C-alpha positions in Angstrom: 4.3 13.8 16.4 6.6 15.4 13.9 7.6 13.5 10.8 10.3 16.0 9.8 13.7 14.5 8.9 17.0 15.4 7.0 15.1 15.9 3.7 13.2 18.8 5.1 16.1 20.9 6.4 15.8 24.5 5.0 19.6 24.7 4.5 19.7 21.6 2.3 21.2 22.3 -1.1 21.8 20.4 -4.3 24.9 20.2 -6.5 22.5 21.1 -9.3 22.2 24.8 -9.7 18.7 25.8 -8.6 17.4 29.4 -8.7 16.4 30.9 -5.4 12.8 31.4 -6.5 12.5 27.9 -8.0 9.4 25.9 -7.1 11.4 22.7 -7.2 14.2 22.7 -4.7 15.7 19.5 -3.4 13.2 19.6 -0.5 10.3 19.1 -3.1 11.1 16.4 -5.7 7.6 16.0 -7.2 6.8 13.2 -9.6 5.5 13.5 -13.1 5.3 11.7 -16.5 7.0 13.3 -19.4 7.6 12.7 -23.1 10.7 13.8 -25.0 10.9 15.2 -28.5 12.1 11.7 -29.6 8.9 10.1 -28.2 10.3 8.5 -25.1 7.8 8.4 -22.2 9.1 8.0 -18.6 8.6 9.0 -15.0 10.7 11.8 -13.6 11.2 14.2 -10.7 11.5 17.9 -11.0 14.7 19.5 -9.6 15.2 23.2 -10.4 14.4 23.7 -14.1 15.3 20.1 -15.0 13.7 16.7 -14.9 15.6 13.7 -13.5 14.7 10.7 -15.6 14.0 7.9 -13.0 14.0 5.2 -15.7 17.6 6.1 -16.6 18.6 6.3 -12.9 17.1 2.8 -12.4 18.8 1.3 -15.5 22.1 2.6 -14.3 21.8 0.7 -11.1 21.3 3.5 -8.6 18.0 2.1 -7.3 18.9 -1.6 -7.5 18.7 -2.2 -3.7 15.4 -0.5 -3.3 11.8 -1.8 -3.4 11.1 0.3 -6.5 14.3 -0.7 -8.3 15.1 -3.1 -11.2 11.4 -3.6 -12.1 11.0 -1.2 -15.0 8.5 0.8 -12.9 9.8 4.2 -14.1 9.8 3.3 -17.8 6.0 3.5 -17.8 3.4 6.1 -18.7 1.9 6.4 -15.2 2.9 6.5 -11.6 0.4 3.8 -10.6 2.8 0.9 -10.1 5.2 3.0 -8.0 2.3 4.4 -6.0 1.0 0.9 -5.3 4.2 0.0 -3.5 3.1 2.0 -0.4 4.4 4.7 1.8 7.6 3.0 3.0 8.7 2.7 -0.7 7.8 6.3 -1.4 9.8 7.6 1.6 12.7 5.3 0.8 13.0 6.7 -2.7 12.8 10.3 -1.5 15.7 9.7 0.9 17.7 8.1 -1.9 17.1 10.9 -4.3 18.0 13.5 -1.7 21.2 11.7 -1.0 22.1 11.5 -4.7 21.3 15.1 -5.4 22.6 16.7 -2.2 25.5 19.1 -2.3 28.8 17.4 -1.5 27.6 13.9 -2.6 29.7 12.7 -5.5 28.1 9.4 -6.4 25.8 10.8 -9.1 27.4 14.2 -9.5 30.7 12.8 -10.8 29.1 10.3 -13.3 29.0 13.1 -15.9 28.7 10.6 -18.8 25.2 9.8 -17.5 24.0 13.3 -17.2 23.1 13.9 -20.8 20.6 11.1 -20.8 19.6 11.5 -17.1 18.5 15.1 -17.1 16.0 17.0 -19.4 15.1 20.6 -19.4 11.5 21.0 -18.4 10.7 23.4 -21.2 11.9 20.8 -23.8 9.5 18.0 -22.9 5.8 17.5 -22.9 4.1 16.7 -19.6 1.4 14.0 -19.6 -1.2 12.9 -17.1 0.8 11.5 -14.2 -1.6 8.9 -13.1 -4.0 6.4 -14.7 -7.2 7.6 -12.9 -9.8 4.9 -12.3 -12.3 7.0 -10.3 -12.7 10.6 -9.5 -14.6 12.1 -6.5 -15.2 15.8 -5.9 -15.8 17.0 -2.4 -17.5 20.2 -1.2 -15.3 20.9 1.8 -15.0 24.7 2.0 -17.5 26.1 4.4 -17.1 29.6 3.0 -17.7 28.4 -0.5 -20.7 26.4 0.5 -22.1 29.3 2.5 -21.6 31.7 -0.4 -23.3 29.5 -2.9 -26.1 28.6 -0.5 -26.7 32.3 0.3 -27.0 33.1 -3.4 -29.5 30.4 -4.2 -31.3 29.8 -0.9 -30.8 32.9 1.2 -28.5 33.5 4.2 -30.9 31.7 6.6 -30.6 28.5 4.6 -27.1 28.8 3.3 -25.8 25.5 4.7 -27.8 22.3 4.3 -28.4 20.5 7.7 -25.9 17.8 6.9 -23.0 20.0 5.9 -21.2 20.3 9.3 -21.7 16.6 10.0 -20.1 15.0 6.9 -17.9 15.7 3.9 -20.4 16.2 1.1 -19.2 14.9 -2.3 -20.3 13.6 -5.7 -18.7 11.1 -8.1 -17.2 12.9 -11.0 -16.0 11.7 -14.4 -12.5 10.3 -14.6 -12.4 10.0 -18.4 -12.5 13.8 -18.8 -9.7 14.7 -16.4 -7.1 16.4 -18.5 -3.6 17.8 -18.1 -2.5 21.4 -17.9 -2.3 23.3 -21.2 -5.0 21.1 -22.8 -7.8 23.4 -24.1 -11.3 23.2 -22.7 -14.3 23.4 -25.1 -17.3 25.3 -23.9 -20.0 22.7 -23.4 -23.6 22.8 -24.6 -26.7 21.6 -22.9 -30.1 22.6 -21.5 -30.5 25.8 -19.6 -33.5 27.8 -18.6 -33.9 31.6 -18.7 -35.3 33.6 -15.7 -39.1 33.3 -15.5 -39.2 30.8 -18.4 -41.3 27.7 -18.2 -39.3 25.5 -20.5 -35.6 25.1 -21.2 -33.6 25.8 -24.4 -30.6 24.0 -25.8 -27.3 25.7 -26.7 -23.8 26.6 -25.5 -23.4 27.3 -21.8 -23.2 31.0 -21.1 -22.0 31.0 -17.5 -18.7 29.3 -17.7 -16.7 29.2 -14.5 -13.5 27.8 -12.9 -13.3 26.2 -9.5 -10.1 26.5 -7.5 -9.4 23.1 -5.9 -6.6 20.8 -4.8 -6.7 17.1 -5.2 -5.0 14.0 -3.8 -4.2 10.7 -5.4 -4.8 7.4 -3.6 -1.5 5.5 -3.5 -2.7 2.3 -1.9 -6.4 1.5 -1.7 -8.6 -0.7 0.5 -10.4 -3.9 0.1 -14.2 -3.8 -0.6 -15.9 -4.1 2.7 -13.0 -2.6 4.8 -13.0 1.1 5.6 -9.9 3.4 6.0 -9.9 5.2 9.4 -8.6 8.7 9.9 -5.6 7.5 11.8 -4.3 5.5 8.8 -5.6 7.7 6.0 -2.4 9.4 5.2 -0.7 6.1 4.7 -2.9 5.7 1.7 -2.4 9.2 0.2 0.5 9.5 -2.3 0.5 13.2 -3.1 -1.4 16.3 -4.3 -2.1 18.3 -7.5 -3.8 21.5 -8.4 -7.3 21.0 -9.7 -9.5 23.3 -11.9 -12.9 21.6 -11.9 -14.6 23.6 -14.7 -18.3 24.3 -14.3 -21.1 25.4 -16.5 -23.2 27.3 -14.0 -26.3 27.8 -16.1 -26.5 24.1 -17.0 -25.9 23.2 -13.4 -28.7 25.5 -12.1 -31.2 23.7 -14.3 -30.0 20.1 -13.8 -28.7 19.7 -10.3 -32.0 19.1 -8.4 -32.4 16.6 -7.0 -29.2 14.6 -7.6 -26.5 17.2 -8.1 -24.0 18.1 -10.9 -23.9 16.0 -14.1 -23.3 17.6 -17.5 -22.3 20.9 -15.8 -19.1 19.1 -14.6 -18.4 16.1 -16.8 -16.8 17.9 -19.8 -13.4 18.8 -18.3 -11.4 18.8 -15.1 -7.8 20.1 -15.4 -5.0 19.1 -13.2 -1.3 20.1 -12.8 1.4 17.7 -14.1 3.5 17.5 -10.9 2.4 15.4 -8.0 3.8 16.8 -4.7 4.1 14.1 -2.0 2.8 14.4 1.5 6.4 13.9 2.6 7.5 17.1 0.9 4.5 19.0 2.5 5.3 17.8 6.0 6.9 21.1 7.2 3.8 23.0 6.2 1.3 20.9 8.2 -1.0 23.2 10.2 -4.3 23.3 12.1 -7.5 23.6 10.1 -10.7 25.4 11.1 -12.4 24.4 14.3 -15.2 21.9 13.7 -18.5 22.5 15.5 -20.4 20.4 16.2 -17.8 17.7 16.9 -17.8 15.1 14.2 -19.0 11.6 14.8 -16.3 9.2 16.1 -15.3 7.8 12.7 -14.5 11.4 11.5 -12.5 12.5 14.5 -8.8 13.2 14.0 -5.7 13.7 16.1 -3.0 16.2 15.2 -3.0 18.8 12.5 -4.4 17.7 9.1 -4.3 20.9 7.1 -1.5 22.3 5.0 -0.5 25.9 4.5 -0.6 26.0 0.7 -1.1 29.4 -0.9 -3.3 29.4 -3.9 -3.7 31.9 -6.8 -6.0 32.2 -9.8 -5.2 34.5 -12.8 -7.1 35.1 -16.0 -5.9 36.6 -19.3 -8.1 37.7 -22.2 -6.9 37.9 -25.8 -6.6 41.7 -25.3 -4.3 41.4 -22.3 -0.5 41.2 -22.5 -0.2 39.4 -19.1 -2.4 37.4 -16.8 -4.2 39.2 -13.9 -4.5 37.6 -10.5 -8.1 37.7 -9.4 -8.1 35.3 -6.5 -5.8 34.5 -3.6 -6.8 31.7 -1.2 -5.3 28.9 0.9 -5.7 25.2 1.2 -5.9 25.4 5.0 -9.4 27.1 4.8 -11.0 23.7 4.1 -13.3 22.6 6.9 -12.9 18.9 6.2 -9.4 17.6 5.7 -8.1 14.8 3.5 -8.1 12.2 6.3 -11.8 12.8 6.9 -12.6 12.8 3.2 -11.0 9.4 2.7 -12.4 7.9 5.9 -15.9 9.1 5.0 -15.6 7.9 1.4 -14.8 4.4 2.6 -16.9 4.1 5.7 -19.5 2.1 3.8 -16.9 -0.4 2.8 -16.4 1.3 -0.6 -13.0 0.2 -2.0 -10.6 2.8 -3.4 -7.8 1.9 -5.8 -4.4 3.1 -6.7 -4.7 6.2 -8.9 -8.2 7.4 -7.6 -8.4 11.2 -7.6 -10.1 13.0 -4.7 -10.6 16.7 -5.2 -11.3 19.2 -2.4 -14.1 21.2 -3.9 -13.8 24.9 -4.4 -11.5 26.5 -1.9 -12.7 29.9 -0.7 -11.8 32.1 2.3 -13.6 34.7 4.3 -12.5 37.7 2.2 -13.9 38.7 -1.2 -10.5 38.2 -2.9 -10.2 34.7 -1.6 -13.3 33.4 -3.3 -12.4 30.4 -5.5 -14.8 30.8 -8.4 -16.3 33.4 -10.7 -19.7 32.7 -9.3 -18.5 34.0 -5.9 -16.1 36.6 -7.1 -18.8 38.3 -9.2 -21.6 37.3 -6.8 -23.6 35.5 -9.5 -22.6 38.1 -12.1 -23.9 41.2 -10.2 -20.4 42.5 -9.4 -18.3 42.1 -12.6 -14.5 41.8 -12.4 -12.6 44.7 -14.0 -9.6 43.6 -16.1 -6.5 45.6 -16.9 -7.5 45.7 -20.5 -10.6 47.7 -19.6 -12.9 44.7 -20.1 -15.2 43.2 -17.5 -16.1 39.6 -16.7 -19.2 38.2 -15.1 -18.2 34.7 -16.2 -15.4 33.4 -18.5 -15.5 34.2 -22.2 -14.1 32.2 -25.2 -10.3 32.4 -25.5 -9.8 33.4 -21.9 -6.9 31.6 -20.3 -7.2 30.5 -16.6 -4.0 29.8 -14.7 -3.9 28.4 -11.1 -0.8 28.2 -9.0 -0.1 26.6 -5.6 3.0 26.8 -3.3 4.2 26.6 0.2 6.6 29.2 1.4 9.4 27.9 3.6 12.1 29.9 5.5 14.6 29.7 2.6 12.8 27.8 -0.1 9.5 27.3 -1.9 7.6 24.0 -2.4 5.7 24.6 -5.6 3.1 22.6 -7.6 3.8 24.3 -10.9 0.5 25.4 -12.5 -2.6 24.2 -14.1 -3.4 26.3 -17.2 -6.1 26.1 -19.9 -7.8 28.2 -22.5 -11.5 28.1 -23.0 -12.4 27.5 -26.6 -15.7 28.1 -28.4 -18.5 25.5 -28.3 -18.2 22.7 -30.9 -21.7 21.8 -32.1 -22.2 18.1 -31.7 -24.1 15.7 -33.9 -27.8 15.4 -34.0 -28.5 18.6 -32.1 -26.7 20.9 -34.5 -29.8 22.7 -35.9 -31.4 23.1 -32.5 -28.1 24.5 -31.1 -27.9 27.2 -33.7 -31.6 28.1 -33.2 -31.3 28.3 -29.4 -28.0 30.3 -29.4 -29.6 32.9 -31.7 -32.5 33.6 -29.3 
């Protein structure tokens, strides 16, 4: 059953001038939290190269008859209270905003006295974390990625673990270290073990990697003891962001058995600032990979649950004048979709809450250029990437900048997520291990 409506029409235009190649046409309207140069923090939506300040729109009475209106919801530093209102409120506001911004509608267009406080240029504000994140779960839902990693470490005959095609594998991440795009990432330190060594050493991680992922935010959660089924899952999902789940591969190799990632992942996870709603993505819904064997009943779905979202990763070293694209992938490669991820997460009765972040896991395709991590792109460092500067990379080096982009290409418009961008900075020696760090790094 299609959920397309007037807000999805390709010919829809706004009275606000929007460049043809903009990621934020009137069909998108993603949400974010911004801070002005004067220190004001509020919730806004992106439209063209501007941000519409929802707190000003609400104060001016344009949202007074709506569930989200006249409550001060948009004068806050997170989307949580708005997300907690549920899907009907999200869709209601989308329809109202499209009406106010649509070409030919004069209600807001002709109130020119309001425009100076209502609109901000995106390049003149600071974007903040859009959501107060209570919990963070990272899935492992790309079959190609899991197969590549398994082949490297266990051999092709044991690439996938026996459970992988039966359930969405995941681990609980660290919400406290989720950071916004443009915030630097510091190379972590920890224990690693050299090939053929019997004991580990301590020092900065040498094999730093990115992981190309997408993530979704839970809008409305579930009570403890009550699971979310796949049929209802999308009613609980507010929207999506780009995720770079940074990874220290050499730390991970030593620590991950038997319980999985810990210090190799807990130091930083970067996300993009704009949350694109499922309503905006509806025209790009598509079929995902065939699932064989058929999942158990609680994981079975009806209808298409994937989305045709193009993904790109670029890196730029200090010697390069421009970033170089090294990966092109797509969200629809994922074997397990968001409905199945959320249903599996809650099948035990685990309660989710407004603002919980669920990441997809690294997204890789079947071609070498679609591999979503340096580990795969360089095949564990044996096939270095050649940069336009003449340099090569097996893994990321200090001062490298990683930029990820995501977008859906429509017939006459593009739904974009913006980008998540961060620079890797040198290791900061921490506290009591300073002397040992220096000694280990010199070996």
